[in-house]
N, C-alpha and C positions, 0 to 999 in steps of 0.2 A: 504494500500500500504506500502510495506516495502522499505528499501533502495535498494532492489534488483529490484524494479519496475523501469525500465529504460525509460527515456523520452528524446527525442532530443528537445532541445530548439533552435528554429530558431532565426536568428539575430534580426528580428523585435520585438521579445518579450524581448530581452536583452537591447535594446536601451533605453526605458523609465526608468529613474533611479529608481523610486519607485516600478514599476512593477518588475524590475530586483531584487531589494532588497527583495521583498516579495517572489519571486520565488526561489531565492538562499537561503534565510533563511529557507524556507520550505524544501529545499534539505539538508541543514545543520541539520535540525530537523529530517531527515531521513524519510520524507514523500514519497520521491522518489529519484532516482539517476539521476542527470542531465548528459546529453551528448551533445557534440558539436564537430565540426570539425574545422580544421584550416581555411577552407573556410568560415564557419559561423563566426568565430572570426574576420577574415579579413573584412568581410562585416560589422559586428558590429562596428569594429574600424573605418572604413571609414565613416560610418554614424555618429558616435559620433563626428568625426572631422568636417564633413560637416554641420550637423544641430545643434550640441551643442557647437561647437567651442572648443572642447577638445584639449589640447596640446599633443604632443608626450609623454611628461613625465607623464601626467595624464593617457594616454592610457597604457603605460608600467606598471604603478603602478596598474591599474585595472586588466590588464592581469595577472600580477604576483600574485595578490590577488586571482583571480579566480582559477588559476592553483594550488596555494598552498592549497586553501580550497577544491578543487576537483581534485586531481592529476590523477584520473582515468577517468575523463570526456572526454578527447580528444579521439575521434574515429579516427583510422587510418586503412588502408587496405581496405577501402570501394571503392576506386577509380575505380577498375575494374568493379564494378557494375553500375557505373554512366551511361554508354551508354545503359544499358538494362532497365533503368527506363523509364516510359512512361508519367510521369507528366510533368509539365512545365520545359523546359530545364534549366531555371535559378535556379531551386530548385531541380534538379535531385540529386545533391550531398547530399542534406538533406535526401531525401528518401533512397538513397543508404546507408547513415550512419545508418539510423534506421534499415534497413534490415540487414546490416552487423552486427550490435551490438545486434540485437534481441529486440530492443525497440518496444513497441506496440503503442506508442503515439508520435506524433510530435506536439509541442505547437507552434502555428503560428497564425498570423493575416492574412496571405496570403492564405486563404483557397482555392481560385480559382486556385492556383498553385498545389493543391493536390486533384484532382478530385477523387471521389470514384472509378471510373473505374481503376485508376492507383494504388490506395491504397489497395483495397479489396484483390487483388491477393497476396499481401504480408502480409495481416492481420495487417496492420498498420492504425491507425486512426489519422487524422489531426483535431486538436481541438483548438479553440481560448483560450487565457489565461483566460478569464472570466469563461468559462466552466470548464477548468482545475482547477482553484483555488476553484470554487464551489465544485468540486468533492473532492479535498483535505480537504476542510473545513468539508464536510459531513462525511468524514471518522472518524474524531476524533475532533468534534467541540471544546471541552474544551481545548485540547492540542494546537489546531491550534490558537484559540483565545488568549491563554496565550502566544504563540509565537509572535503574532501580538503586544500584549501589551509590551512584552520585546523588540521587534524590535523598537517600537515607543519610548520606554524609552531610548534605547541605541543610536539610530540614528536620531530620529525625535524630540528631546526635550521633550519627555514624553507624547506627545499628540497623542493618537491613532486616534483621530478624524481627525487630520491633515494628518496622513498617509492614512486613508481611503478616505479623500477628494482628495488626489493626485492620488490615484489609480482608483478612481471612473470613470473618463472619459474612461478608457480602460476596466475596469472590473466592470460595474455598478451592475450586479446581485450579484457578489461576495461581493461588498461593502454593498449592501442591507442586505445580509445574515449575514455578519460579524457584521454589526451594530445591527442587531436583536439579535445575540448571546451575544453581549456586552451590550445590553440594552441601546443603544445610538440612538438618532435621526439620520436619514439618513443625511450624511454630504453634504454641498454644494460642487459642483464640483469646483476644482481649478486645474490650469495647472501648 
């Protein structure tokens, strides 16, 4: 996958801090090009406030960082497609953004909101983060593992084991594969 491989990231995969860190670091490494909409970012921000207790200043800082790192990630112009989508009404904007931008994949944990009957017609696949990260790892294991080690060193105090332990509850198969490539024991799950 090159940076031209576009993927819509649903709000639910942006909320968990370590998962977001791994996904966005992979995008920085040009494994794929991330996309989102203002609706996705609004939902993401509301959820961070509600479940993580983030302050307005923290949200603004995070939003600014994401926009600076990925200035072309924001999808606009998809709004007219929303009424034509047949998936769950709450996530029609996500599928409309994928269709409008030409993205082939939506990374989401809400698979029930994206039934195949609604997706196949648009040639878009909804996949959970665990599967998506496994696919990225399989593309270039050496480079992806090096990226994880660098991420751990820069943001997690140097312990890739801790990074994997934190992402394991959401992406257990990815964690298993990454640990294998790093020649590490499977980490204990930590929240």
